[in-house]
N, C-alpha and C positions, 0 to 999 in steps of 0.2 A: 383757538384752543386744539381742534383736532390735528391742524398744520402744525403745531408747536410738539403734541407729541408724536407724530410721525418724524419731526425733527429729532425728537429726543431718542427714538427709538434706531433710525437710521446711522446715528453718531454711535450709540452702542454697538450696533453691528458692525461699523466699520473698524471701531477700536478692538472688537474681537477678533475679526479678520486680521487686521493690522499684528495684533499680539499672536499670532499663529505662526511656529515655525515648522518647516519642514524638516522632518525627522525620517532617514531612511534606515533601513532592517533588513537584513539577510535572513532569510528562512531557506535551510535545507532538510530534505526527509532521507533519512539513511536507512535502509535494510537491516535488521538485526543480523550480526554474523556475516554482515555481507555489504555492500557500495551504496552508492547515492541512488537513488529514485529518479531520474531524468527522461529525457525525449523519446528514449527506445520504448519505454513501458507508459507513454503517454503522460509521463509527470507525476507529480503530485498537486492538488489542488489545495492552495494554502489560501486560508481564510482569517485575517487579523480584526480582531472586534474590539471596541469599546468594552471593559469588562462590567462597567458598571449602568451603561445604557442598551447594551446590544448591538449598536452599530456599526456597520460592517465599514472600517475606515481603508481597506485597500484587499485585495483579492488578486489571485494569478496562477498560474502553472509554474513548477520549477521547470527549467530548461537547461540543457545542457547534457553531458555526460554521466558516466558512473564514478570518475575519478581515477585515480592511480593505483593500479591493484598492490601493489610492491608497498607504497607510502600508507594505504590504509589498511591492508590486510596482514602484512608480513613484518615491517618495519617498526620497532617500538615506539610508542606514541607519548613524547613527554609535553608535560606541563610547559603551558604558554606557545608552544610551537604548532603553528596552523598546519592541518594534514589535508584538508577539502582540496585545496589549489584550484587553478585557474579552469580546469577542466572539469568539474565537478558541478553536477545542476544545481542551479539556485532559483528563488525567487527574491526580487528585491522590492519590498515595499515601500511607499512614501505615504506618510501620515502628515498632518497637520495639528500640530498641539501647541496649546497656550501655556501647557501646565504640567508636572509629572502625572502620567496616565498608565492606569494599569490595563495591559491590552491581554485578551486570550487568541493565541495563535491554533488554528484548526487546520490539521493537515489530513487529507485522504488520500490514498493512494493503493495499490498502482492504479491509474486511472483508463488504461488501456486494455486491464483485465478485469472488469467491473465484477466477475463474479469471486475476484479476491480482494476486492476494496474493504480496508479498513480505515478506522479513523482513530487521530491521536491528538491531544491537545496538550497545552502547556499555557501557564500566565506568566508575564514578567513587567516590571515597570519600564516605561519609555521615558526619557526627560528630553525636553524641548532642544531639539538642536545636537544632542550627544547620538550620532549615528554608530547602530550597531552592525559594522561589516566583517571584513576578513570571512573567518569560517562560519561569521553569524550565529544564530540558533540552530542547532542540530535536533530535530525531532526524529527517535528512533520509531522506525515501523516494525514490528513483530511479523513472524507469520512466513509462509509459502504460498506462491500463486500456483493454485492446481487449477488444471483445465482438462476435464473429461473430455477424451478425444472420441471412446467407443464405449458401450453403444451410443447411439445417436439419440437425444430426444426424442420420445414418444415415436422411437422405432418399434415396429410391427414385426415380431416373427414367428414363423410356424413352426411347430413342433411336430416333427415327423420321424416315426419308428421308436417316439416314445421319448427321445433322449437326443440332447442337442448342446453344442458347445457355444459358448457365447464371449467372444475375445472382450476382454475390459483394457482398456491403454486411455494412459492421461500423460498429460505434460505437468511436469514438475520443478520448477525453480525457485531460486530465491525471488523475493519480493523485487529486486532492482533489476529481474532478467539473469542474471548472473547462473552461469550453466553447472548444472549436477552430471556429475560424471564419475565412476568409480576409480578411487584415488585419486581425483581432483581436489583442487582446493575445496571444494565442496563435494565432498566424498559421497556418492551414490550409497555406498556400504554403511554408512554410518546412521543413514536415514531407515526409519521405519513407513514403509508405503503399504497400504493395505486397502480393501473395497468391502464396505459391510452392506450386506446386501440385504434387502427386506423383500419377503412376497405376499402379496395382499394385506402389507401393513403390518407383518409381524419380521421379526428380525431372524432370517433363515441360516448365516454363514458369515465367516468373514473370509475374506481370500487375500493371501500376500500377493502383493505385486513385486515383479522384480526388474530389474535392469533390462530393457529391451534392446541393447546395440545402438541407440541412437540417443545424441544428447538431450538431458531431461525428460526422457519417455521411459514409463515403466508399465508393463502389462502382466497379465493374467488371464486365466479363463474361467468362467464358471460354467458350471454342467447344469443345464435345465433339464428336468423332468415333469414339470408340472406347468400347465396354463395358467395365466393370470398377470396380475402388473408385480412388475419389480421395480424396485427405487434401488440406485446404486449411489453408495456415499463411498467416495474417495480421500482417503486422508493422507497427509505425510507428518512424522512427527521427527524431530530432535531430541533425544534424551538429554543430549548435553545443553543446548540452550532453551529446551521447553517450545522453541519453534513449531507451530504447525498450520497447516493450511488443508483445508476442505473444499470440494466442488462434487455436486450431484445430478445425475439423470435418473431417466426412467425409462422402460421399455415395455412393451407387454408382448406376452405369448400366447398364441392361440392355437 
């Protein structure tokens, strides 16, 4: 009886496997108001799950470049005309399904700038054997990648003469790594970049940061007259798109 039961279960398993069809799905991550997130930013982690069971069906990183700037950012985009191109970063997932399956796609990016990492997700139906290729599924990742360069985390600074100027410096770029410069395609003059300063846990002031003469770099100065613990939160905001990015650091004054 046990052998018969095992035989029936084996047949059912083999029938299930035999009925599964390999189906391919291309996923891309595009920065809002910018280009595709690829290898130069560590890629985007893509996870494809069965929406009903939560099972991970495939996962991996987008690999490739940011795509053609003119095609993506300048030329009009027309319905039905692919615009990602062969150079734009992608992840090609392969799943085995034997019936129409609702899947959840999760994208986390940019992976090389973990302080700026954001997750976005969507759902769609996959039909066995019906590949989703070409541009595939394009997931929008909003925000800026902001990285505070100075002051250094947990830096200890001595106050001498009762007054000290502390430089604040940050790298601000699009989530795809696209450069921010005055008058450029991603115009530094259009973005609001500032540092919110807390002293011993209470907000003390907000300092505007201006373009530092180096691509994607902004700077300002904080005048310190008191000892204590300082927290600096640098943000970038684009009023036209709602894009925002944030990074923080702390330092101490004695």
